[in-house]
C-alpha positions as CSV (number, residue, x, y, z in Angstrom):
1,M,-0.6,-0.1,-0.4
2,S,1.6,3.5,-0.6
3,D,1.1,6.1,0.5
4,I,-0.9,8.2,-1.0
5,D,-2.7,4.6,0.1
6,E,-2.8,5.1,2.8
7,L,-3.9,9.2,2.8
8,L,-7.4,8.3,0.9
9,G,-8.0,6.3,3.4
10,Q,-7.5,8.6,6.3
11,Y,-8.9,12.0,4.2
12,S,-11.2,12.6,1.0
13,A,-10.4,13.2,-1.6
14,D,-10.9,17.5,-0.8
15,D,-9.1,17.6,2.7
16,P,-6.2,19.8,2.1
17,R,-4.5,17.6,4.1
18,L,-3.9,15.3,1.7
19,I,-3.3,17.6,-0.6
20,E,-0.9,19.3,0.5
21,A,1.0,15.8,1.2
22,L,0.5,14.9,-2.2
23,V,2.4,18.4,-3.6
24,L,4.9,18.2,-1.6
25,D,6.0,14.4,-1.8
26,H,5.5,14.6,-5.7
27,Y,6.0,18.2,-7.0
28,N,10.4,18.3,-8.1
29,F,8.7,15.4,-10.2
30,V,5.9,16.6,-11.9
31,Y,7.5,20.3,-13.1
32,R,11.0,18.2,-13.3
33,I,9.4,16.3,-16.4
34,A,6.7,19.9,-16.8
35,L,10.0,21.8,-18.3
36,S,11.2,18.5,-20.1
37,I,8.5,19.0,-22.2
38,L,7.7,22.2,-22.3
39,N,11.5,24.3,-21.2
40,D,9.9,26.9,-19.9
41,R,10.7,27.3,-16.1
42,H,7.2,29.9,-16.0
43,E,5.0,26.9,-18.8
44,A,7.3,24.6,-16.2
45,D,5.3,25.8,-13.2
46,D,2.2,26.0,-15.1
47,A,2.2,22.8,-16.3
48,A,2.2,21.8,-12.7
49,Q,0.4,23.8,-10.5
50,E,-2.9,22.2,-13.5
51,T,-1.4,18.8,-13.1
52,F,-2.2,18.5,-9.6
53,I,-5.6,21.2,-10.0
54,K,-6.6,18.3,-12.7
55,A,-5.5,15.8,-10.0
56,V,-6.4,16.4,-7.0
57,A,-10.5,16.5,-8.9
58,N,-9.9,13.7,-10.6
59,L,-9.0,11.5,-8.2
60,D,-11.6,9.6,-8.2
61,S,-9.7,7.9,-10.7
62,Y,-6.6,7.0,-9.9
63,Q,-6.1,2.9,-9.1
64,P,-5.6,2.0,-4.4
65,G,-2.6,-0.1,-5.0
66,S,-1.7,1.0,-8.6
67,R,1.5,3.8,-8.8
68,L,0.9,7.2,-8.6
69,K,4.3,9.2,-10.4
70,S,2.8,6.9,-13.7
71,W,-0.7,8.1,-13.3
72,L,0.8,11.9,-12.5
73,A,3.6,11.5,-15.5
74,T,0.3,10.8,-17.3
75,I,-2.0,13.9,-16.4
76,A,0.9,15.9,-16.2
77,V,2.1,14.9,-20.3
78,N,-1.4,15.7,-21.1
79,V,-1.3,19.3,-19.4
80,C,1.8,19.4,-20.7
81,R,0.8,18.0,-24.8
82,G,-2.8,20.9,-24.3
83,M,-0.7,24.2,-23.4
84,L,1.9,23.2,-26.8
85,R,-1.2,22.7,-28.7
86,K,-2.1,26.6,-27.6
87,Q,0.8,28.0,-28.2
88,K,1.2,26.9,-31.9
89,T,-2.0,27.4,-32.9
90,R,-1.9,31.3,-31.0
91,Q,1.3,30.6,-33.0
92,N,0.0,30.2,-36.6
93,L,-3.2,33.0,-35.6
94,Q,-0.5,35.6,-35.0
95,R,1.5,34.2,-38.9
96,G,-2.0,34.4,-40.5
97,L,-2.7,38.3,-39.0
98,Q,1.0,39.5,-39.6
99,L,0.3,37.9,-43.4
100,A,-3.0,39.3,-43.9
101,G,-1.1,42.9,-43.0
102,F,-2.5,43.2,-39.6
103,S,0.8,43.2,-37.3
104,S,0.5,42.1,-33.5
105,R,3.1,44.6,-32.9
106,E,1.9,47.5,-34.2
107,Q,-0.1,49.3,-32.3
108,S,-1.7,51.2,-34.3
109,T,-5.7,52.8,-35.2
110,P,-7.7,51.4,-37.6
111,E,-7.2,54.8,-39.4
112,Q,-3.2,54.4,-39.4
113,A,-3.2,50.7,-41.1
114,A,-5.9,52.5,-43.7
115,L,-2.7,54.9,-44.7
116,Q,-0.3,52.3,-44.4
117,R,-1.7,50.2,-47.1
C-alpha cells in the first residue's frame, strides 16, 4: 500500500492535508517532467500546478495500489501537450494576422493602418 493509498483511507479527496501531502511529495517530479517537455520554467510551473489541480479533481479515477507517479506523469504529459497545442494555435494565428497585414507588434489605430496600405 502506498502513502497516497493510506492518505486516501484517512482523508477525503478534498481534504487539504491530502492535497498538501500530494503536492509536497511529488511537485519536483511533476515539474521536471513539464520542464523537459516545455523548456520554459514559468510554463513548467504552470503545467505542474495544472497537473495537481487535475489530479485532485480526478482522484476518484486513481486506482489504489497502482503507481501514483505513473498516474501523475500521465496527467502532466497530457497537460503539457495541451499547452503546446495552445502555443501552436497562438503562433499560427499571429502568423496569419501578420500575413493579412495585421501586425500584433504595432499598436496603430484603424486609420493609421489604412494609411499605411
